[in-house]
C-alpha positions as CSV (number, residue, x, y, z in Angstrom):
1,M,29.6,-31.3,-22.9
2,K,28.8,-31.3,-19.2
3,A,25.2,-31.4,-18.0
4,A,23.1,-32.1,-15.0
5,V,21.2,-35.4,-15.7
6,C,18.1,-37.1,-13.9
7,N,18.6,-40.7,-14.3
8,Q,15.7,-40.9,-11.8
9,F,13.4,-38.8,-10.3
10,G,15.4,-36.5,-7.7
11,K,18.7,-34.8,-7.6
12,P,20.3,-34.4,-10.8
13,L,24.0,-36.0,-11.4
14,I,26.9,-33.7,-13.1
15,I,28.0,-35.9,-16.1
16,E,30.4,-35.0,-18.5
17,N,30.9,-36.2,-22.3
18,I,27.3,-35.6,-23.0
19,D,26.9,-35.6,-27.1
20,I,24.9,-33.0,-28.5
21,A,23.8,-33.1,-31.8
22,D,24.6,-30.4,-34.8
23,P,22.0,-28.3,-35.7
24,G,19.3,-29.3,-38.5
25,P,17.1,-26.8,-40.6
26,G,15.5,-24.1,-38.4
27,Q,17.5,-25.3,-35.8
28,V,20.5,-23.4,-33.7
29,R,23.2,-24.3,-30.9
30,V,23.6,-21.7,-28.3
31,R,26.7,-22.4,-25.8
32,L,25.0,-21.0,-22.6
33,S,26.5,-18.2,-19.8
34,A,23.4,-18.5,-17.3
35,C,20.2,-20.6,-16.6
36,A,18.2,-19.5,-13.7
37,I,16.2,-22.5,-11.8
38,C,12.3,-22.5,-11.9
39,H,10.0,-24.3,-10.0
40,S,9.0,-26.3,-12.8
41,D,12.1,-27.6,-13.2
42,I,12.1,-29.0,-9.7
43,L,8.8,-30.4,-10.4
44,Y,10.1,-32.0,-13.2
45,C,13.1,-33.3,-11.4
46,D,11.1,-34.9,-8.5
47,G,8.7,-36.6,-11.2
48,A,5.7,-34.4,-10.3
49,W,4.2,-34.6,-13.9
50,G,6.1,-37.7,-14.9
51,G,8.1,-37.9,-18.2
52,D,10.7,-39.7,-19.6
53,L,14.3,-40.4,-18.2
54,P,17.3,-40.0,-18.1
55,A,16.5,-36.1,-18.9
56,V,18.3,-32.7,-18.6
57,F,15.9,-30.4,-17.5
58,G,16.3,-26.3,-17.1
59,H,14.5,-23.5,-19.8
60,E,15.3,-20.1,-18.5
61,A,18.8,-19.5,-20.1
62,A,21.0,-16.9,-22.2
63,G,23.9,-17.5,-23.9
64,I,25.8,-16.8,-27.3
65,V,25.1,-18.6,-30.8
66,D,27.7,-21.1,-31.3
67,I,26.1,-22.9,-34.6
68,V,23.3,-21.6,-36.9
69,G,21.5,-24.5,-38.8
70,P,20.4,-24.6,-42.5
71,G,17.6,-21.6,-43.6
72,V,18.0,-19.7,-40.4
73,E,17.5,-16.4,-41.1
74,G,18.7,-13.5,-38.5
75,L,20.7,-15.7,-36.5
76,V,24.6,-15.7,-36.7
77,K,27.4,-17.1,-34.7
78,G,28.5,-14.7,-31.8
79,V,25.4,-12.7,-31.2
80,H,23.5,-12.8,-27.6
81,V,20.6,-14.6,-27.0
82,V,17.6,-15.5,-24.7
83,V,16.8,-19.2,-24.8
84,T,13.4,-20.3,-23.9
85,L,10.8,-23.0,-24.2
86,I,8.4,-21.1,-26.5
87,R,8.6,-23.2,-29.6
88,S,6.4,-21.8,-32.6
89,C,6.0,-22.4,-36.5
90,G,4.0,-18.9,-36.9
91,K,1.8,-20.9,-39.2
92,C,-0.7,-23.1,-37.4
93,Y,-4.0,-22.2,-36.5
94,Y,-3.0,-20.6,-33.0
95,C,0.0,-18.8,-34.2
96,V,-1.8,-16.7,-36.8
97,Q,-3.8,-15.9,-33.8
98,G,-0.8,-14.4,-32.2
99,A,-0.6,-17.3,-29.6
100,P,2.7,-18.9,-30.2
101,T,2.5,-20.6,-26.6
102,A,0.1,-22.5,-28.2
103,C,1.3,-23.7,-31.4
104,E,0.3,-26.9,-32.5
105,K,2.9,-28.1,-34.8
106,T,5.1,-31.4,-34.1
107,F,8.6,-30.3,-34.6
108,P,11.6,-32.5,-35.4
109,L,13.1,-31.9,-31.9
110,D,9.8,-32.8,-30.3
111,K,10.7,-36.2,-32.0
112,Q,14.0,-37.1,-31.4
113,S,16.3,-35.5,-28.8
114,P,19.4,-33.9,-29.9
115,L,21.2,-35.2,-26.5
116,S,22.5,-38.5,-25.7
117,T,25.2,-40.3,-24.0
118,K,28.7,-41.6,-25.1
119,S,26.8,-45.0,-25.7
120,G,24.4,-43.5,-27.9
121,E,21.4,-43.9,-25.4
122,P,19.1,-40.7,-25.8
123,I,18.9,-38.4,-23.4
124,F,15.4,-36.4,-22.9
125,H,15.4,-33.2,-24.0
126,G,13.3,-31.6,-20.8
127,L,11.1,-28.7,-21.7
128,R,12.2,-28.4,-25.0
129,T,15.3,-26.9,-24.0
130,G,17.5,-29.0,-21.8
131,A,19.5,-26.3,-20.2
132,F,21.1,-27.7,-17.5
133,A,23.8,-28.1,-19.5
134,E,27.2,-26.1,-21.3
135,Y,24.9,-26.0,-24.4
136,V,21.6,-26.4,-26.1
137,L,20.0,-27.2,-29.2
138,V,16.6,-25.7,-29.6
139,D,14.5,-24.5,-32.9
140,A,15.4,-20.8,-33.7
141,S,11.9,-19.6,-32.9
142,Q,13.0,-20.1,-29.2
143,V,15.8,-17.4,-29.3
144,V,15.4,-13.7,-29.2
145,V,18.6,-11.6,-30.0
146,I,19.3,-9.1,-27.5
147,P,22.0,-6.3,-27.1
148,D,25.7,-7.1,-26.0
149,D,25.5,-4.5,-23.4
150,I,22.9,-6.5,-20.9
151,S,24.5,-9.2,-18.7
152,L,23.6,-12.5,-20.1
153,E,23.2,-13.7,-16.1
154,T,20.4,-11.1,-15.6
155,A,19.0,-11.4,-19.4
156,S,18.5,-15.6,-18.5
157,L,15.4,-14.3,-16.5
158,L,13.6,-13.0,-19.4
159,A,13.3,-16.5,-20.7
160,C,10.5,-17.2,-18.0
161,S,10.0,-15.8,-15.0
162,V,10.0,-12.4,-16.0
163,I,7.7,-12.8,-19.3
164,T,5.6,-15.0,-17.3
165,G,4.3,-13.2,-14.3
166,I,4.7,-9.7,-16.5
167,G,2.9,-11.4,-19.7
168,A,0.0,-12.7,-17.2
169,V,-0.6,-9.2,-16.4
170,T,-0.4,-7.4,-19.8
171,N,-1.3,-10.3,-22.1
172,T,-3.5,-12.6,-20.6
173,A,-5.4,-10.3,-18.1
174,K,-5.2,-7.3,-19.8
175,V,-4.8,-5.4,-16.4
176,F,-5.9,-1.6,-16.9
177,P,-4.8,1.4,-14.9
178,G,-6.8,1.8,-11.9
179,S,-7.5,-1.7,-11.2
180,T,-7.0,-3.4,-8.1
181,V,-4.9,-6.7,-8.1
182,C,-3.8,-9.1,-6.0
183,V,-0.7,-11.6,-6.3
184,I,-0.4,-15.1,-4.3
185,G,3.1,-16.1,-4.4
186,A,5.9,-13.3,-4.4
187,G,9.0,-15.9,-5.7
188,G,10.3,-15.0,-9.2
189,V,7.1,-15.1,-10.9
190,G,5.1,-13.3,-8.6
191,L,7.4,-10.6,-8.6
192,N,7.1,-10.0,-12.0
193,S,3.3,-10.0,-11.9
194,I,3.7,-7.6,-9.2
195,Q,6.0,-5.1,-11.3
196,G,4.0,-5.5,-14.2
197,A,0.9,-4.4,-12.3
198,V,2.9,-1.5,-11.2
199,I,4.1,-1.2,-14.7
200,V,0.4,-0.7,-16.2
201,G,-0.8,1.8,-13.5
202,A,-2.6,-0.6,-10.9
203,E,-4.3,1.0,-8.0
204,Q,-3.7,-1.4,-5.6
205,V,-1.1,-4.6,-5.6
206,I,-1.6,-6.4,-2.8
207,A,0.8,-9.3,-2.5
208,I,0.6,-12.6,-0.2
209,D,3.0,-15.5,0.6
210,I,4.5,-17.3,3.8
211,E,7.6,-16.1,3.8
212,E,8.3,-12.3,5.8
213,K,11.6,-12.1,3.6
214,K,9.9,-12.4,0.2
215,L,6.8,-9.8,1.2
216,K,9.6,-7.4,2.1
217,V,11.3,-7.8,-1.4
218,A,7.4,-7.1,-2.8
219,E,7.3,-4.0,-1.5
220,G,10.5,-3.3,-3.2
221,F,8.8,-4.3,-6.2
222,G,5.9,-2.1,-5.7
223,A,3.3,-4.1,-3.5
224,T,0.9,-1.6,-1.9
225,K,0.0,-3.9,1.0
226,C,1.6,-7.3,1.6
227,F,0.0,-10.1,4.1
228,N,1.4,-13.4,5.3
229,A,-0.7,-16.4,5.0
230,L,0.4,-18.4,7.8
231,T,-0.7,-15.7,10.3
232,T,-3.5,-13.7,8.4
233,N,-6.8,-14.4,6.9
234,V,-5.7,-13.3,3.7
235,V,-9.4,-13.5,2.3
236,S,-10.5,-10.9,4.8
237,S,-7.6,-9.1,4.7
238,V,-7.8,-8.2,0.8
239,L,-11.6,-7.5,0.8
240,N,-11.1,-5.2,3.5
241,C,-8.2,-3.5,1.1
242,T,-11.1,-3.1,-1.2
243,G,-14.0,-1.9,1.1
244,G,-15.4,-5.5,0.5
245,R,-15.8,-5.2,-2.9
246,G,-13.3,-7.7,-3.8
247,V,-10.3,-7.2,-6.0
248,D,-10.3,-6.7,-10.2
249,F,-7.4,-9.6,-10.4
250,V,-6.0,-12.2,-8.6
251,F,-2.8,-13.7,-9.9
252,V,-2.1,-17.5,-8.4
253,T,1.7,-18.0,-9.0
254,V,2.0,-20.9,-6.8
255,G,0.9,-24.7,-7.1
256,V,-0.8,-24.8,-3.9
257,K,-4.5,-25.8,-3.9
258,S,-5.3,-23.2,-1.3
259,A,-4.0,-20.6,-3.2
260,F,-6.2,-21.2,-6.1
261,E,-9.5,-21.7,-3.5
262,E,-8.8,-18.6,-1.8
263,A,-8.3,-17.1,-4.7
264,F,-12.2,-17.5,-6.1
265,E,-13.1,-15.6,-2.7
266,M,-11.0,-12.5,-3.4
267,I,-12.2,-11.5,-6.6
268,G,-15.1,-8.8,-6.9
269,K,-17.8,-9.0,-9.5
270,L,-16.5,-8.9,-13.4
271,G,-12.9,-9.8,-11.8
272,S,-10.3,-12.6,-12.8
273,V,-8.3,-15.3,-11.4
274,V,-5.4,-15.8,-13.7
275,L,-4.1,-19.0,-13.1
276,V,-0.1,-19.0,-13.4
277,G,1.6,-21.3,-11.1
278,M,2.1,-25.2,-12.5
279,P,0.9,-27.6,-9.5
280,P,1.3,-31.2,-9.5
281,D,-1.0,-33.2,-11.8
282,D,-2.8,-34.7,-8.8
283,V,-4.0,-31.1,-7.1
284,M,-7.6,-30.2,-7.6
285,A,-9.4,-27.3,-7.1
286,E,-13.5,-26.1,-6.1
287,F,-15.3,-23.1,-6.4
288,Q,-18.9,-22.0,-6.4
289,P,-19.8,-21.9,-10.2
290,V,-23.0,-19.9,-9.9
291,S,-21.0,-16.7,-8.6
292,F,-18.9,-16.7,-11.5
293,A,-21.9,-17.1,-13.7
294,N,-24.0,-14.3,-12.0
295,D,-21.2,-11.9,-11.3
296,G,-19.7,-12.2,-14.4
297,K,-16.1,-13.4,-13.1
298,R,-13.6,-15.2,-15.1
299,I,-10.9,-17.8,-14.9
300,L,-7.9,-17.6,-17.2
301,G,-4.9,-20.0,-17.7
302,S,-2.0,-18.3,-18.4
303,K,1.1,-20.2,-19.9
304,M,4.2,-18.5,-20.4
305,G,2.3,-15.1,-19.9
306,S,1.0,-16.1,-23.0
307,S,4.5,-14.0,-24.5
308,R,5.0,-13.4,-28.1
309,I,8.9,-13.5,-27.6
310,Q,10.4,-11.7,-30.3
311,I,7.8,-8.6,-29.3
312,D,7.5,-9.0,-25.9
313,I,11.5,-9.4,-24.7
314,P,12.9,-6.8,-26.9
315,F,10.0,-4.6,-25.0
316,L,11.0,-5.7,-21.6
317,V,15.0,-5.2,-22.5
318,A,14.0,-1.4,-23.1
319,L,12.0,-0.9,-19.8
320,Y,15.2,-2.4,-18.2
321,K,17.5,-0.2,-20.0
322,K,15.3,2.7,-18.9
323,G,15.2,1.8,-15.4
324,R,11.8,0.7,-15.3
325,L,12.1,-2.9,-14.9
326,K,13.7,-4.6,-12.2
327,L,15.9,-7.7,-13.3
328,D,19.1,-7.9,-11.3
329,E,16.9,-7.7,-8.2
330,L,15.7,-11.1,-8.6
331,I,19.0,-12.8,-8.6
332,S,19.3,-14.2,-5.0
333,G,22.2,-16.2,-6.0
334,R,24.8,-17.6,-8.5
335,Y,26.0,-21.5,-8.9
336,R,28.6,-23.4,-10.6
337,L,27.0,-26.3,-12.5
338,E,28.6,-28.4,-9.9
339,E,26.5,-26.9,-7.2
340,I,23.1,-27.4,-8.8
341,N,21.5,-29.5,-6.0
342,D,22.4,-26.8,-3.6
343,A,21.1,-24.5,-5.5
344,I,17.8,-26.1,-6.0
345,L,17.2,-27.0,-2.3
346,A,17.8,-23.2,-1.5
347,V,14.4,-22.6,-3.9
348,K,12.9,-25.7,-2.3
349,N,13.6,-23.6,0.9
350,G,11.9,-20.6,0.2
351,T,15.0,-18.7,0.7
352,A,15.8,-17.6,-3.0
353,I,14.1,-15.7,-5.2
354,R,15.9,-17.0,-8.4
355,N,18.9,-19.0,-8.5
356,I,21.0,-19.1,-11.4
357,I,23.6,-21.6,-12.8
358,V,26.3,-19.4,-14.4
359,F,28.6,-21.1,-16.6
């Protein structure tokens, strides 16, 4: 098969004749139709978190089941699926608590990558998915069946940006009707946090970004106020929106030090800062602990929106089909695999919401 391979940190190269294994017990192989480009993929490609090379990254995908391994139930060749990086056993300490994103089991695919060169050299299975390729081999727990009448290009967004942004609102923070919300970053994840807050009935939904174009899009997703962090004192602006009280929830969907630290100043008593964006390892943020203890404030981490994909993705599909969830509007560009570096550059330049690779 053909894949975009990082042999060194930086731009991936298109390489043909990559070998992918047949599925073993509990595994499934999927022929991809689309894979969206997430900032996490870009950071991994750039070496922000280290890792093994060569590697195939990409994890926000959708396609059609190609081969089903032994012992897999509920999946057959030809069904349409969303492919996520969330791999879970359903039985460990965290899974039985309903937190599959924290699953502690080590899977066969964690030990041995299904990808290799023709000469037999192993290729790292990036983000447990390796979806910048024509096919993926994943654990069956990573896929969710979806209706055939939904575009697979659109459905690919459900694998990460949508469940991460909306899940942070509904699962991690449990935003309540009538609350006040601020979302820092109006990219793919941020826009979904915005529309998630709207769906649950937040009274105010404030968007912050450094790109006017993205702030305009945020209005279309339901933001009631928008502020440009390059031209506005965003802390003062957010406090003014709430009469000086501060908001109930701030969702930081970018990986920038200043964004985390400003978020701590925006929340009021009993408020929560929800950390959604994934910064490089060397990014450190500071806050005043006494104010958190005295005012009952909270800091919440949100990995993949604390999602339970077999529950959350069908629910989001239902919202989309009812016209209550925007998905198509998130797609800013479609690219062939050979154009992946152009797609990545557009994301880095801030001109894209969600670019997708179409196979």
